[in-house]
C-alpha positions in Angstrom: -152.2 -80.1 58.5 -152.9 -76.9 60.4 -149.5 -75.2 60.6 -148.3 -72.5 63.0 -147.7 -69.1 61.6 -144.1 -69.2 60.5 -141.6 -66.5 59.5 -139.2 -68.1 57.0 -135.8 -66.7 56.2 -134.5 -68.2 52.9 -130.7 -67.9 52.9 -128.6 -68.3 49.7 -125.2 -69.6 50.5 -121.9 -69.0 48.6 -122.6 -65.4 47.4 -119.2 -64.3 46.0 -118.2 -67.7 44.7 -118.4 -66.7 41.1 -120.2 -64.1 39.0 -122.7 -66.6 37.5 -123.6 -67.8 41.0 -124.1 -64.3 42.1 -126.3 -63.5 39.1 -128.6 -66.4 39.9 -128.8 -65.5 43.6 -129.6 -61.9 42.7 -132.4 -63.1 40.4 -133.9 -65.2 43.2 -133.7 -62.2 45.6 -135.3 -59.8 43.1 -138.1 -62.4 42.6 -138.7 -62.3 46.4 -137.9 -65.9 47.2 -134.4 -65.5 48.6 -134.5 -63.1 51.5 -130.9 -63.3 52.7 -127.4 -64.2 51.4 -124.2 -65.4 53.0 -121.0 -64.0 51.5 -117.7 -65.9 51.0 -115.2 -63.1 51.5 -112.4 -65.3 50.0 -114.6 -66.1 47.0 -113.4 -65.1 43.5 -116.2 -62.6 43.1 -116.5 -61.3 46.7 -115.9 -57.7 45.7 -118.5 -57.6 42.9 -121.0 -59.5 45.1 -120.5 -57.0 47.8 -121.3 -54.2 45.3 -124.5 -56.1 44.3 -125.5 -56.4 48.0 -125.0 -52.6 48.5 -126.8 -51.7 45.2 -129.8 -53.8 45.9 -129.9 -53.6 49.7 -129.6 -57.3 50.1 -129.4 -58.5 53.7 -126.0 -60.1 53.8 -124.2 -62.2 56.3 -120.7 -63.9 56.4 -120.3 -67.4 55.1 -117.2 -68.2 57.2 -114.9 -70.4 55.3 -112.3 -72.7 56.9 -112.4 -75.5 54.4 -112.1 -74.4 50.8 -109.5 -72.3 49.0 -107.1 -69.7 50.3 -107.3 -68.0 53.8 -107.9 -64.3 54.3 -105.7 -63.9 57.4 -102.2 -62.8 56.2 -100.5 -64.4 59.2 -101.7 -67.8 58.0 -100.0 -67.8 54.7 -97.2 -70.1 55.8 -97.0 -72.9 58.3 -100.5 -73.4 59.6 -102.6 -76.3 60.9 -105.5 -75.0 58.7 -103.5 -75.3 55.5 -102.0 -77.9 53.1 -98.4 -77.5 52.0 -99.8 -75.7 48.9 -101.3 -73.0 51.1 -105.0 -74.1 50.7 -107.6 -75.0 53.3 -107.8 -78.8 53.9 -111.2 -79.4 52.2 -114.6 -80.3 53.4 -113.6 -83.7 54.8 -109.9 -83.0 55.3 -110.7 -80.2 57.8 -113.1 -82.5 59.7 -110.6 -85.2 59.9 -107.9 -82.8 61.2 -110.3 -81.5 63.8 -111.2 -85.1 64.9 -107.5 -85.9 65.2 -106.8 -82.9 67.3 -104.5 -81.4 64.6 -106.2 -78.0 64.3 -104.8 -75.2 66.4 -107.9 -73.4 67.6 -106.1 -70.0 68.0 -105.5 -70.1 64.3 -109.2 -70.7 63.7 -109.9 -67.6 65.8 -107.4 -65.6 63.8 -108.9 -66.6 60.5 -112.5 -66.0 61.6 -111.5 -62.5 62.8 -109.7 -61.8 59.5 -112.8 -62.8 57.6 -115.1 -60.6 59.7 -112.7 -57.7 59.2 -112.7 -58.3 55.4 -116.5 -58.4 55.4 -116.6 -55.0 57.1 -114.1 -53.7 54.5 -116.3 -54.9 51.6 -119.8 -53.9 53.0 -118.9 -51.1 55.3 -120.9 -52.7 58.2 -121.1 -55.8 60.3 -122.8 -58.9 58.9 -126.5 -59.6 59.7 -125.5 -63.1 60.6 -122.6 -65.5 60.4 -122.9 -69.2 59.3 -120.2 -71.3 57.7 -119.3 -73.0 54.5 -119.9 -76.7 54.7 -121.2 -76.2 58.3 -117.7 -76.3 59.9 -118.9 -73.8 62.6 -120.6 -76.6 64.5 -117.6 -78.9 64.7 -116.3 -79.8 68.2 -114.0 -77.2 69.5 -114.5 -74.9 66.5 -118.0 -74.1 67.7 -116.7 -72.7 70.9 -114.2 -70.4 69.2 -116.8 -69.5 66.6 -119.3 -68.4 69.3 -116.6 -66.4 71.2 -115.6 -64.5 68.0 -119.2 -63.7 67.1 -119.9 -62.6 70.7 -116.8 -60.3 70.6 -117.8 -58.8 67.3 -121.4 -58.2 68.3 -122.9 -60.6 65.9 -125.9 -62.4 67.5 -127.4 -64.5 64.7 -126.1 -67.8 63.4 -127.4 -71.0 61.8 -128.1 -74.2 63.7 -128.3 -76.9 61.0 -130.6 -79.3 62.8 -133.2 -80.6 60.4 -135.9 -82.8 62.1 -136.3 -86.1 60.4 -133.1 -86.0 58.4 -132.4 -89.6 59.4 -135.4 -90.8 57.3 -134.3 -88.9 54.1 -132.8 -91.9 52.4 -133.1 -90.4 48.9 -130.0 -88.4 49.6 -127.8 -91.4 49.0 -125.3 -93.0 51.4 -122.5 -90.4 51.5 -124.8 -87.3 51.5 -127.1 -88.9 54.1 -124.2 -89.8 56.4 -122.8 -86.3 56.1 -126.2 -84.6 56.8 -126.7 -86.8 59.9 -123.2 -86.0 61.1 -123.8 -82.3 60.7 -127.0 -82.6 62.7 -125.2 -84.4 65.5 -122.5 -81.8 65.6 -125.0 -79.0 65.6 -126.9 -80.5 68.5 -123.6 -80.5 70.5 -122.9 -76.9 69.5 -126.2 -75.6 71.0 -124.6 -75.3 74.4 -121.6 -73.1 73.4 -123.8 -71.0 71.1 -126.6 -70.3 73.7 -124.1 -69.6 76.5 -122.6 -66.8 74.5 -126.0 -65.3 73.5 -126.2 -66.5 69.9 -129.6 -66.8 68.3 -130.9 -69.0 65.6 -134.3 -69.9 64.1 -136.6 -72.3 65.9 -136.4 -74.7 62.9 -134.1 -75.3 60.0 -134.4 -77.1 56.7 -132.1 -77.5 53.7 -130.0 -80.5 54.3 -132.6 -82.7 52.7 -133.4 -80.4 49.8 -129.9 -79.6 48.4 -129.2 -79.6 44.6 -131.0 -82.3 42.6 -133.1 -83.1 45.7 -134.9 -79.8 45.8 -138.5 -79.4 44.7 -141.4 -77.3 46.0 -142.9 -80.5 47.5 -139.7 -81.6 49.2 -139.3 -78.1 50.8 -142.9 -78.2 52.1 -142.4 -81.8 53.4 -139.3 -80.8 55.2 -141.1 -77.8 56.8 -144.0 -80.2 57.8 -141.5 -82.5 59.5 -140.0 -79.5 61.3 -143.4 -78.3 62.5 -144.9 -81.6 63.4 -146.5 -81.5 66.8 -146.2 -77.7 67.3 -149.5 -76.1 68.2 -151.0 -74.0 65.5 -151.3 -71.1 67.9 -147.5 -70.9 68.4 -145.7 -68.5 66.0 -142.3 -69.8 64.9 -139.2 -68.8 63.0 -137.5 -71.0 60.4 -134.6 -70.9 58.0 -134.4 -72.6 54.5 -130.8 -73.0 53.3 -130.5 -72.8 49.5 -127.7 -72.8 46.9 -129.1 -71.3 43.7 -127.1 -70.0 40.7 -126.1 -70.4 37.1 -123.4 -73.1 36.7 -119.8 -71.9 37.0 -117.6 -72.0 33.9 -114.0 -72.7 34.8 -111.6 -71.2 35.4 -113.9 -68.4 36.8 -115.1 -69.0 40.4 -114.1 -70.7 43.5 -112.0 -69.5 46.5 -108.6 -69.7 44.9 -108.6 -73.2 43.4 -111.3 -72.7 40.7 -114.9 -73.8 41.0 -115.8 -77.3 42.3 -117.9 -79.9 40.4 -121.1 -79.1 42.3 -120.8 -75.4 41.3 -120.3 -76.4 37.6 -123.2 -78.8 37.6 -126.8 -78.3 36.6 -127.9 -78.7 40.3 -127.4 -75.1 41.2 -129.5 -74.1 38.2 -132.1 -76.6 39.3 -132.4 -75.0 42.7 -132.7 -71.6 41.1 -135.5 -72.8 38.9 -137.4 -74.2 41.8 -137.1 -71.0 43.7 -138.1 -68.9 40.7 -141.2 -70.8 39.8 -144.4 -69.5 41.5 -145.4 -72.9 42.9 -143.3 -72.6 46.0 -144.2 -69.1 47.0 -147.9 -69.7 46.4 -147.9 -72.8 48.6 -145.9 -71.2 51.3 -148.4 -68.3 51.4 -151.3 -70.8 51.5 -149.7 -72.5 54.5 -149.3 -69.2 56.4 -145.5 -69.2 56.0 -144.3 -65.6 55.6 -141.0 -65.0 53.8 -139.0 -62.8 56.1 -135.7 -61.1 56.7 -133.5 -61.3 59.8 -134.6 -57.8 60.6 -138.2 -59.1 60.7 -137.2 -61.8 63.1 -135.3 -59.4 65.3 -138.3 -57.1 65.5 -140.5 -60.1 66.4 -138.1 -61.1 69.2 -137.9 -57.5 70.5 -141.7 -57.2 70.5 -142.2 -60.5 72.3 -139.3 -60.0 74.7 -137.6 -63.1 73.6 -134.2 -63.6 75.3 -131.0 -64.5 73.5 -131.4 -68.2 74.0 -133.4 -70.2 71.4 -137.1 -70.5 72.1 -137.8 -74.1 71.1 -134.7 -76.1 72.0 -136.7 -79.1 73.2 -138.1 -79.8 69.7 -134.6 -80.3 68.3 -134.2 -83.9 69.1 -131.6 -86.1 67.4 -132.6 -88.0 64.4 -132.8 -91.8 64.7 
């Protein structure tokens, strides 16, 4: 197919989760495949990861975390709707269930997000290039409004909208992962309103839900991009984000966000993603398809030159998956 000219930001999540994860992410950045990272400020290696970001001038955003490990906000170390009796966040699904039940106090969400933004500034000496969220909790109902308000107040304009076109047909994910990806997409669709009303930006297209862990290959990434770009005129330049999770496997007890590393972090799947990103096949094919690896600064320059407003440019193409 004849693809539009695309500027692609490749964002590695979970920077600061453990030293071995950070080592792998750095290798992919130095190889030129990863162009941006998202830092977990409550991660076990957040301080050393921040030092790597400063030393190598890595474009770094905040990976806001409301679901794994210990909170950053000091006022939350006690009775909080965000925490279990043991003082940990409620988990990937536990937090979602509490939001759905109306058991999460949104002012406490605001307080923790503000604390994590402040911690990011302490670690990096500047504001984040972007803010997304661990396990996509920033697009959950109610949470997305608070998230947008906090970013607006802190002057952060760029976020992630995890809407991947065609995710409904990606049955290779298996039932639990497929159902989760479709739910994330539906929540992200609903979050577009609060995000755009408060001036947040995101890329025109997004991929990564269908290519996580063992499911990543150069061919799968290219197929996901093809689905995202289907029907777009070749003359129309676009922006895109590829979400990745590379790294060397964690070795317990090192890593995590206060509870040790999880099973996914200790598995071969992180290494598999790193190997796909490090092999020349993916970069070569992207270049052949007129896809330019870019940073958020590149995208901001593009928008400024073209007079793009704060709202997204291609909202109509982000239709729900069947």
